C-alpha positions as CSV (number, residue, x, y, z in Angstrom):
1,M,0.0,0.1,0.2
2,Q,1.1,3.3,-1.0
3,K,2.0,6.1,1.8
4,M,1.8,9.8,1.9
5,R,2.4,12.3,4.7
6,A,-0.4,14.0,6.7
7,G,-0.4,16.8,9.4
8,V,-2.3,15.0,12.5
9,Y,-4.1,17.3,15.0
10,Y,-3.6,16.4,18.5
11,N,-4.2,20.1,19.8
12,N,-3.0,23.2,19.0
13,K,0.7,23.0,20.0
14,D,0.6,19.5,18.7
15,V,0.1,18.6,15.2
16,R,2.6,16.1,13.9
17,V,3.6,14.6,10.0
18,E,2.8,11.5,10.1
19,E,2.4,8.5,7.5
20,K,-0.7,7.2,6.3
21,P,-2.1,5.4,3.4
22,I,-2.9,7.0,0.1
23,P,-6.9,6.3,-0.1
24,E,-8.6,4.0,-2.5
25,I,-11.2,5.5,-4.6
26,G,-14.7,3.7,-5.5
27,D,-16.2,4.1,-8.8
28,N,-18.2,7.3,-7.8
29,D,-15.2,9.0,-6.0
30,V,-11.8,11.3,-6.9
31,L,-8.5,11.8,-5.6
32,I,-6.6,14.8,-4.9
33,K,-3.0,15.9,-5.2
34,V,-3.4,18.6,-2.5
35,K,-1.3,21.7,-3.8
36,A,-2.3,24.3,-1.0
37,C,-4.6,24.5,2.0
38,G,-5.7,27.7,4.3
39,I,-5.6,27.0,8.0
40,C,-9.0,28.2,9.2
41,G,-10.0,29.9,12.1
42,S,-12.1,26.9,13.0
43,D,-9.2,24.7,13.0
44,I,-7.5,26.5,15.8
45,M,-10.9,26.5,17.7
46,E,-9.7,24.2,20.3
47,W,-12.4,23.7,22.5
48,Y,-14.4,22.3,19.3
49,R,-11.6,20.4,17.6
50,I,-9.8,18.4,20.5
51,K,-13.0,16.6,21.1
52,K,-12.4,14.6,17.9
53,A,-8.4,14.5,18.1
54,P,-6.6,13.2,16.5
55,L,-7.5,14.0,13.3
56,V,-6.3,15.5,9.9
57,L,-7.9,18.5,9.3
58,G,-8.0,21.2,6.2
59,H,-10.9,22.1,4.2
60,E,-10.1,25.3,2.6
61,L,-7.8,23.5,-0.6
62,T,-7.0,23.4,-4.0
63,G,-5.2,20.6,-5.7
64,E,-5.6,18.7,-9.1
65,I,-7.3,15.2,-9.8
66,V,-4.9,12.6,-10.2
67,K,-7.8,9.8,-10.4
68,A,-11.4,10.0,-11.2
69,G,-13.9,7.0,-10.4
70,A,-15.7,5.4,-13.2
71,N,-19.0,6.7,-12.7
72,V,-17.2,10.1,-12.6
73,S,-17.6,12.0,-15.9
74,H,-17.4,15.7,-14.9
75,L,-13.8,15.6,-13.4
76,K,-10.8,13.7,-15.3
77,E,-7.1,13.5,-14.3
78,G,-5.3,17.1,-14.5
79,D,-8.0,19.5,-13.9
80,R,-7.7,22.1,-11.3
81,V,-10.0,22.0,-8.5
82,F,-11.3,23.3,-5.4
83,A,-12.9,21.0,-3.0
84,I,-15.1,20.9,0.4
85,H,-15.9,18.4,2.4
86,H,-19.7,19.3,3.2
87,V,-22.4,19.9,1.0
88,P,-26.1,20.3,1.5
89,C,-28.3,17.2,0.4
90,D,-30.6,19.2,-2.0
91,K,-33.6,17.3,-1.1
92,C,-34.8,17.9,2.8
93,D,-37.2,20.5,3.9
94,E,-34.2,22.6,4.9
95,C,-32.9,22.7,1.6
96,I,-35.9,23.4,-0.3
97,K,-37.0,26.0,1.9
98,G,-33.6,27.7,1.0
99,H,-31.8,27.0,4.1
100,P,-29.1,24.6,3.1
101,S,-26.6,25.3,5.6
102,A,-29.0,23.8,8.3
103,C,-29.2,20.7,6.2
104,K,-28.5,17.7,8.3
105,D,-26.1,16.4,5.8
106,F,-24.4,19.3,5.5
107,Q,-23.8,19.8,9.0
108,G,-23.2,15.9,10.0
109,I,-21.4,14.4,6.7
110,N,-17.6,15.0,6.1
111,N,-16.7,13.7,2.7
112,F,-13.2,14.2,2.8
113,E,-10.6,10.9,3.4
114,P,-8.7,11.9,5.6
115,G,-8.8,15.7,5.4
116,G,-6.9,18.7,3.4
117,F,-3.6,19.1,5.4
118,S,-2.5,15.5,3.4
119,E,-0.4,14.8,0.2
120,Y,-3.6,13.2,-1.4
121,L,-7.1,13.7,-0.3
122,K,-10.3,11.3,-1.3
123,V,-13.5,12.7,-2.0
124,T,-16.4,10.8,-1.8
125,G,-20.6,11.1,-1.5
126,K,-22.2,14.5,-2.8
127,S,-19.2,16.6,-2.3
128,V,-17.9,15.0,-5.8
129,Q,-21.1,16.3,-7.5
130,T,-21.5,19.4,-6.1
131,G,-18.7,20.3,-3.7
132,V,-15.7,19.8,-6.1
133,M,-15.2,22.8,-8.6
134,K,-12.9,23.3,-11.4
135,I,-11.0,26.4,-10.9
136,P,-9.9,28.9,-14.0
137,D,-6.5,29.3,-14.8
138,E,-6.7,33.2,-13.8
139,I,-7.0,31.6,-10.0
140,S,-4.0,30.2,-8.8
141,F,-4.1,27.5,-6.1
142,E,-3.2,29.8,-3.3
143,E,-5.9,32.1,-4.6
144,G,-8.4,29.2,-4.7
145,T,-7.4,28.3,-1.3
146,F,-9.8,31.7,-0.4
147,I,-13.1,30.2,-2.2
148,E,-14.7,28.7,0.5
149,P,-13.9,31.9,3.1
150,V,-15.2,34.4,0.5
151,G,-18.2,31.8,0.2
152,T,-19.2,32.3,3.6
153,V,-19.0,35.8,3.7
154,L,-21.0,36.0,0.7
155,R,-23.5,34.4,2.3
156,G,-23.6,36.2,5.2
157,Q,-23.9,39.5,3.2
158,R,-26.8,38.3,1.3
159,A,-28.5,37.4,4.8
160,A,-27.4,40.8,5.9
161,D,-29.0,42.5,2.5
162,I,-26.2,45.1,2.5
163,K,-27.5,47.3,-0.1
164,P,-25.4,49.9,-1.6
165,G,-24.4,52.9,0.0
166,E,-25.5,51.3,3.7
167,S,-23.1,52.2,6.2
168,V,-21.4,48.6,7.9
169,L,-19.7,48.1,10.9
170,V,-17.5,44.9,11.4
171,I,-16.8,43.8,15.1
172,G,-13.9,41.5,14.9
173,C,-11.0,42.2,12.2
174,G,-9.1,38.9,11.6
175,L,-9.4,37.2,8.4
176,S,-13.4,36.8,8.4
177,G,-13.6,40.3,9.1
178,L,-11.3,41.8,6.9
179,L,-13.1,39.5,4.1
180,H,-16.4,41.0,5.0
181,I,-14.6,44.4,4.6
182,K,-13.1,43.7,1.4
183,T,-16.5,42.2,0.2
184,A,-18.8,45.2,1.1
185,K,-16.6,47.6,-0.7
186,A,-16.5,45.4,-3.6
187,L,-20.2,45.4,-3.5
188,G,-20.8,48.7,-3.2
189,A,-21.5,49.5,0.8
190,G,-21.1,53.2,2.1
191,L,-18.9,53.9,4.9
192,I,-17.4,50.6,6.0
193,M,-16.0,51.0,9.7
194,G,-14.1,47.9,11.6
195,C,-13.6,47.3,15.2
196,D,-10.7,45.5,17.0
197,V,-9.2,45.2,19.9
198,E,-5.7,44.6,18.1
199,E,-4.2,48.1,16.4
200,T,-2.4,45.7,13.6
201,R,-5.7,44.3,12.7
202,L,-7.1,47.8,12.7
203,E,-4.5,48.8,10.3
204,S,-5.1,45.9,8.4
205,A,-8.8,47.1,8.5
206,K,-7.8,50.6,7.0
207,K,-5.5,48.7,4.5
208,F,-8.2,46.6,2.8
209,G,-11.1,49.4,2.6
210,A,-12.7,50.4,6.1
211,G,-12.9,54.4,6.1
212,S,-13.0,54.6,10.1
213,V,-11.7,52.0,12.6
214,F,-12.5,51.7,16.5
215,K,-11.3,50.0,19.2
216,P,-14.3,48.8,21.5
217,G,-15.6,51.0,24.3
218,S,-18.5,51.9,25.8
219,N,-18.2,55.1,23.7
220,L,-18.3,53.1,20.5
221,P,-21.9,54.3,19.5
222,E,-21.1,57.8,19.8
223,M,-17.8,57.1,17.8
224,I,-19.5,55.9,15.0
225,A,-22.2,58.6,14.9
226,E,-19.4,61.2,15.0
227,K,-18.0,59.5,11.7
228,N,-21.3,58.2,10.2
229,G,-23.3,61.8,9.5
230,G,-25.0,61.4,13.2
231,R,-26.1,58.0,12.0
232,L,-25.5,54.4,14.2
233,A,-24.2,51.6,11.4
234,D,-27.0,50.5,9.1
235,K,-25.5,46.8,9.3
236,V,-23.4,45.1,12.0
237,I,-21.5,42.1,11.4
238,V,-20.1,40.3,14.1
239,C,-17.3,38.5,13.5
240,A,-15.5,37.8,16.8
241,G,-16.8,35.0,19.2
242,A,-16.8,37.1,22.4
243,V,-20.2,37.9,24.2
244,S,-19.1,41.6,24.5
245,A,-18.8,41.6,20.9
246,I,-22.6,41.0,20.0
247,E,-23.7,43.1,23.1
248,S,-21.5,46.2,21.3
249,A,-23.1,45.1,17.9
250,L,-26.7,45.7,19.5
251,S,-25.7,49.3,20.8
252,C,-24.3,50.4,17.6
253,V,-27.2,49.4,15.0
254,E,-29.2,52.3,13.7
255,R,-33.1,51.8,13.8
256,G,-34.5,49.5,11.2
257,G,-30.8,48.3,10.9
258,L,-29.6,44.8,11.2
259,V,-27.2,42.6,13.0
260,L,-25.8,39.8,11.5
261,I,-24.2,37.2,14.1
262,F,-21.1,35.6,12.0
263,A,-19.3,34.2,14.9
264,V,-20.7,33.0,18.0
265,P,-19.3,32.5,21.6
266,K,-18.6,29.2,23.0
267,P,-21.5,27.1,24.0
268,G,-22.9,27.9,27.1
269,E,-22.3,31.6,26.8
270,T,-25.2,33.8,26.7
271,V,-26.2,37.0,25.7
272,S,-28.1,38.9,28.2
273,V,-30.5,41.0,25.7
274,D,-33.5,43.8,26.8
275,F,-35.4,43.0,23.3
276,N,-37.7,46.3,24.1
277,P,-35.6,49.2,22.3
278,H,-34.8,46.6,19.4
279,W,-38.4,45.8,19.0
280,R,-39.3,49.6,18.9
281,N,-36.7,50.2,16.2
282,D,-37.4,47.6,13.8
283,I,-34.1,45.9,14.4
284,S,-33.1,42.6,12.8
285,I,-31.1,39.9,14.2
286,K,-29.8,37.4,11.7
287,T,-27.3,34.7,11.6
288,S,-25.2,32.8,8.8
289,Y,-23.3,29.9,9.0
290,G,-21.1,28.3,6.7
291,S,-21.3,28.1,2.9
292,T,-23.0,26.2,0.2
293,P,-22.1,25.5,-3.6
294,L,-24.0,28.5,-4.9
295,D,-21.6,31.0,-2.7
296,H,-18.5,29.1,-4.2
297,I,-19.4,29.6,-7.9
298,Q,-20.0,33.6,-6.9
299,A,-16.7,33.4,-5.3
300,I,-14.8,32.0,-7.9
301,E,-16.6,34.7,-10.4
302,L,-15.1,37.8,-8.2
303,L,-11.5,35.9,-7.6
304,K,-11.2,35.2,-11.1
305,N,-12.1,38.8,-12.2
306,K,-10.0,40.5,-9.5
307,R,-13.2,41.9,-7.6
308,I,-11.7,40.7,-4.6
309,E,-7.9,40.6,-4.0
310,V,-6.6,37.8,-1.5
311,N,-2.8,37.5,-2.5
312,D,-2.2,40.7,0.2
313,M,-4.0,38.3,3.0
314,I,-1.6,35.6,2.8
315,T,0.9,36.4,5.7
316,H,2.5,32.8,6.1
317,R,3.4,29.8,3.8
318,M,4.7,26.9,4.9
319,P,5.1,23.2,3.7
320,L,3.6,20.5,5.3
321,S,6.5,20.0,7.4
322,D,6.2,22.9,9.2
323,I,2.4,22.6,10.1
324,Q,2.7,23.2,13.7
325,K,4.7,26.3,13.1
326,G,1.7,27.2,10.9
327,F,-0.5,26.5,13.5
328,A,1.5,28.5,16.1
329,A,1.2,31.3,13.6
330,A,-2.5,30.9,13.3
331,C,-2.6,31.1,16.8
332,D,-1.2,34.7,16.9
333,P,-3.9,37.6,16.2
334,K,-1.0,40.1,16.3
335,S,1.0,39.2,13.0
336,C,-1.0,36.2,11.3
337,L,-4.0,36.8,8.8
338,K,-4.0,33.5,6.8
339,V,-1.4,30.7,7.0
340,L,-1.1,28.4,3.9
341,I,0.3,25.1,4.0
342,E,1.7,24.3,0.5
343,L,2.5,20.4,-0.6
């Protein structure tokens, strides 16, 4: 049996390069030679990941098809592709009603073996049909690792229904928050504002399109109104998993506005909300989770046409042999935006 190398996650400080067998594919599967895979913020969410350790993580990947099963007709050896580990079933009530990321298959089935941080990856199940997409020549393997992150942002901004000219506040300016800033700018938002505790991230927010940036505090609504013609933000996007971030968002949204919960606190942490003023002021609160094939198609088009530039967000490129260093870098918010593992 042929062997390959894979990065096996035990915890954030213990990610080991180990040998594993190259997966055998069936008639309905494909085998991908992984070229690049990004470390996602969810990969370093230790309270979430460690329950299933040891395992091979990685879902922001690009590569080349090296084998396609006999029943796979739309993909062939040599195709440059993006792949995602979970997709909606397209048949259940949630999918039919327009909530595909609430699909039980989407949330419960992982179609990767073993994961993106490996030299070879088997993709099976419905992910072969709707989760593996060819990437055009205009998108490099590195840029293609952003298809899923950009897809999640596009899904969130559709949920928020951001209209041209509206003011947008992004709370939490890590990679997801910065992608929200870039995407809101590309789609025609008005004043875009960023809020974060880290000065380096506020500098990145300004670099990537925020007209004003702030550190959190009790005077945040007043600072926003001062920069936004006396008004609070039309749309507030929460990209930080802290209770205080949600509380700040609820205090910074204008009458008739919307708060999008894009990141959430840990399980068991709750937010105490006095809904009376939000009820009177017609405030909407929405959530957004994951990305679906439609989002990835749109993300590919935006990346292909350079409406959203992502190369300037890559702060670290490392070989698989240095994956532990990659995880250490990803855990440092002061010096890291995006870490790519290149194979």
